[in-house]
N, C-alpha and C positions, 0 to 999 in steps of 0.2 A: 504493499500498500505506498503511495507518494501522497504526501501531505498538501494540499491547494494552496495556492499562495493567499487565497484570501483567506484562510482560516488563520494561517500565521498572521497575516496583517491585523487581525481581528484581535488576536492575543496580544499582538504587540500594542495596539491601542487601550486595550483595560488595563495593561500594565504603566503606560505613560499615564493614563488618568489616575491609577491609584498612587503612582510615585509622586505627581506631580500634585493631587488634591486631597489626600488621604481620605477619599469616599468610600464606598463600601465595594469596590472593585479589589479583587486579588488576582492578578491574570496569572496565567500559568500555561504555557506549553506544555505538552505531554507528547508520547509518543508510543509506539510498540519497538521493540529491540531491533535493531537489523541481524538479518541471518547471520551476517559475517561481520562482527565488529573490529576495528581495525586493533592489529597486537598492541599498539603504544594507547590506547582510548585509558583514559582515567577510571579508575574504579574508587569505589568509597565503601565506607562500612558506619552505620549507626551507633551510637554510644551505647553498651549494654545497659540491661535495665538492673537498678539496683535492689530491688524489692525480692523478698525470699522464696516464692513462687516461682516455678518454671510456668511458660506461658506457651498456649495452644494458640491457633488460630482457626479459621472456617470463613468461608464466603455465602452469601445467601444472594439469591436471584429473587427479587419479590415481586411481582405484579398486581397492583389495584386496578381490578377489574372493574369499579363503583367510579373511578375518575380517568376523565380523557387527559392524555397529556397537553401540558399548556401550550407547547413548541410544536407538536406535528399533530395534523390534524387525523382525525378516524384511528387514535391507535390510543391503547390503555397505558396507563403512568407505569412506569417500569422502573426498578433501582437496583444497584449493586451495595451490598454493603458487606466488610469486612466485621468479623467479632472475634477479640481479643480477651482470653480470658485466662484463670487460673487453672493450670494443669497436674493432673494428676502423676503423670508420667510422661516424658518426651523422648526415652529413649528409643530408638528405632524410626522415629518420623522425621521424615524429610523438614529442612527449616522452609519457611513461608517465602517465596521470593517477595522483593520490595515490593515490584512492580510486573502485573500482569504482560504477556510477551506483547500485545498490539498496543497499550500503554507507554511500556518501555521504547517501544518503536518510534511511537508518536514524540515524545519526550526526544528522543536523539535525532529525527528528521528536522522536528521543528525548531531545532535551535539551543535545546538545553534551558529554557527560563530566558533564553538570550545570551547565556553567558558562554557559549561554545559553539564550534560549526560542527553538522552531522559528523557523526563516527569519533569524536573527541572523550566522549563519556561513555561508558560501559553499564546504561541502567540496568540491563537484562542481568547483569551479574550478580547487582545488590542481593543479599538476603535477608532478613529478618531475625530477630532471636528467639521465634516463635515457631512451636513445631506444627506442622499443619496435620490437623485432624488428631491432636493428642485426645484421648479421655479426659472431657472435664471434674476439676475437683470442686464438686456439687456442696460440699459439708457447710450446710447452715444456710446456706444460699448466699448471695453475693450481690451485693448494691451494683446497679446499672448505670453505666454512663455512656450519653451519646455525643458523638462530634460532627459537627459540620464544619467543610474548609470554607476555604475563601471563596468567591465568584470567580469562575472558571478554573478553579483549583481543584487537581483529584484527589481523592482521600487519603491516597499513598502518603503525602507528604503531611500528613501528620500523624504518622506510624509510630516514632519513637516515642512522643507521650503516651501513646496507646499502650502497648509493650509496657511503659513503665508501670502505668496504673494500672495493667492486669498481674505484674509480678507484685503489686501492692494488694492485691486481692479484688480489683475490679473486674465484672465484664464492662469491656468497651465496644460500644458499636460504631464505627466510621462509616458515612453515609455518601455516596457520589449522587448528586444532583445531575440525571440524566439532560443531556443536551441542552446544559446550562454549563456546566464542567468542561473544560476542552476535549477530555476525551474519556469514555467509557468504553469498557470491553466487559462482553458478557459469555456465558460459558461456552455457546457454540463457536467463539471466535470473532463474532461479529462486534465491531467498534463503530460507536457511535460520538459524534464530533458536536463540540458546539454550534446550535443553529442560527445563532445571530449575534452581533458583536453586543455586550452589554453595556453599550455607551452613554444611553439616555435613561434621563429620570423614569419614563413609563416602562422601560424593559427591567429595570432593578426592581421597581415596584412589584412586577409580574414574578422575578427572580423570589424575592424574598417571599411572598404569597405562596407560592408553590413550593418552596423549601421548608414553609411552616406546616403544609400538609403535607409534605413529604416526612417529617417529624413525626405528625399524629400517626401515619400510617405505620410508619415504622415501628412504632409504639406496639399499636395494636397487634401488628405479627411478631413481635416478642410475647406479647400475650397467648398467641396461638401457641408457640413455641414451648411457652412454660407450660400449658396445659396438655404438651404431649403429641401435638402437632408437629408437621413438619411443611413451615410457609415458603419455603425453597419452590418456585414455579418449576423445577425439572422433577422435584421430588428426589434429590439426590442424597446419598447417607450424611448423616450428621455425626459430628464426636458425641461418643457417648457420654451421656451424663449432662449434656450442654443447656437442655431445657432447665432440668432442675437445678440448675446453677443459676437462673434469672430469680432475682427477691424485686420484683416490681412495684412493691412498698416504699422500694428504696431508689430514686432515679434523679439522677443529675445529668447537665448537659453542660458542653461546651465548645467554642467555635472560635476560628479566626477571622478577623476581617467580617466579610460579608454573613460567614457563621457564625458569628460574636451576635451581628443582627436577628440573624434565625433564632439564636439559642434565647435571646429576651424575648422577640417575638412570640416564639413557641410556649414561652412560660406564662406569657400573659395569657394565652388562649388555653392551655392545657394545664390544668392543675396536676396531672400526673407529675409531673416535673415539680423534684422538691429544690432545687439550688441549682444555679448557673455562674457561666464563667463567660465573659466578653473578650477576646482578644483582641485590642486593638482594632474593633469594627465600630463606625460610625453609628449613630441612631439616627439621622438625618439622609432625605433624599436630595435636598437641594437646602440653602442657606437659609430657607425660610419653611421648610416643609420638615416635620420630624415624624418619626416612626409612633403609632399610635401608645407603645411602651414608653416612649421618652416622654409623653404628656400626660401618661396615668402611673408610671412607676408599676413596682412589685410588691407585695407583701412578703416575701420569700426571700431566702440569703442569695446574695448576688454578689460577684466580685468583677470590677474594672480592673483590666489589666492592659496598660498601653504602652508605647514605644517612649522614645524622651519624649518629654513636653509634652506627651496629649493626655491630661488629665481633666477631671470634673472640673478643675478651675478655669480651664482656658477652651474648652469644647464646648460649645452652645446644647448641644444635644444632649451631653453626657451629663450637664449641670442640671439640665431640666428632670433628667430621669433621676439623678443624684438627691436632686430636693423634695422629689415625689414618691422616693422609694421608701417605704416603714419597714419593710425586712433587714437583716441583717446585712450589713453592706461596707466593702472596702474599695478603694481606688490605689492601685500599687501602679508605679512608672516604673519600666526597666530602662534606667538611667545610661544612655549611649546606644541603646537598644535601636532597630529597626523593625519596619514593618514585618518583612520575614522573617524576626529572629523569633516569632512565635512558631515558625512551623519547620522541616528538617532541611530549608536551604540554610538554617542557622550552621548546621553541620556539615552539610555538601560542599557549600560555597568556598569555606577556606583550603577544602582540600583540591579543587579545581582550580583555586588560586595558586597553590604551592606548583602545579603542573602548567598552566595555561596563562598564568599572569593575568586575572582579570584585573581592569582598572582599577584603582582606589577610589575613584568616586563612585565604580557601578556596584563596589562591594559595600560601600556606606550606604548608598541609597536602599539596598537590598536588606544588608542587617546591621547596619551601626557601625559602630565602632566597638561596641562592648566585647569582652573575653568569650570566644563561643562555649568554652567548655564550664566557665563559670555562669554565662547565661542558660546554659540547659541545666545545671545542678539548682540553680535558682529556682526556674520554671517548675522544674520537677518537684522540689518539696513546697514551694506555695501551693499548688495546684493538687497535690497530695494532701496537704493539711487542709485545705478547704473543705474536700469532697469524705476526709475522715471526720471532719468535726460537723459538717451539716447533712451526713447521710449514714454515719456510723455512731453519732452522740461522742465523739472522742474529743475532747478539747483539747485545741493545740496552741500551744504560746506564742509560736513563731507567727499567727495572725493578729497577735496582741499591738505589736509596733515593730517597727525597725530592727535587725537584726545585724550584728557584726559579723555573722557568718555569709551574709548575703549584702556587702554595701551597694550592689547593684541596684537592690529594689529600692524604690523611695515609697515611705506611706505619705499618700495625698490625705492631708485632712482637712 
């Protein structure tokens, strides 16, 4: 499959809008791995999880036969999700690939997020620290956390945090929003690309509305799984014990950029979600038009996590949300961080820089100047502490105020 020039241009447009204005967009090229990657192609590894539990992973193909797809006429809405979970044993199970073949090829052919030429990065070789189809450790039931990526961004770029949370005892479900994500691959190898640029206000509204409905539907299908059913559209075999591992009385959600918008709006409209995190996502469509959640606030725990200098003190939509929210809340600023510091780009880009000499300005646009390893460690600690406190009832003093262990994180009061 060769990538059409129009798709690449659309992705570049979304990225330029995102970096230039800090709006909901989170551009992402993606692709399928080339059948033969050049010998010198750069390879990378994600940071290993730090929790005690081994991690398993599987995918689900979900089809909503009661909802037409908002982007393609006369088709049912369908989604691909990954499920990351504490595993009982992982010996003998293969490591889950970071990207499906079609997604990795698209990532390569479309320019690796504007950071490399085709053939320079071996996306297909990357593996996660999760064992594919390993039996789930369902003892006691596990809190469930959903993840929504940025606008145009594949769910794969949220893998590192998902695996970390799973190693800490959570079941994490990462969601691709089909036809709005730059690329989604289905079990039969079919690859669906973004249908139109996400550059204007009305299209972004449409995307957020679709994402919120996607979230409700995923929760519905997890309930089917918990009840002993198999929601996968092809009826594929599931890991043993996976349904029993889901405690749907304890549900959280987090998201990056437009995924943060989705998290807040989904919480406003679905009280099944008990706590949420917005990672550097605006809560407005234009300078004067805010999301409903920014005008109403929330009555459940919510944490804002911004890049450098994005806080509720200087972002109007965050300020409106902050003033109207009556539940537990925090605003944390990643000093010297960039918009994509909250994705796996935080890990991948420095590796590419070592081999491909990424321009300093480009690197700073994506991930700021914060130390990548310290940024990753800080995010993992605060995100885990938040869900521990609000889904497990385990108070975490890390959330009470600044910590000398993580000077990169500023509490905004």
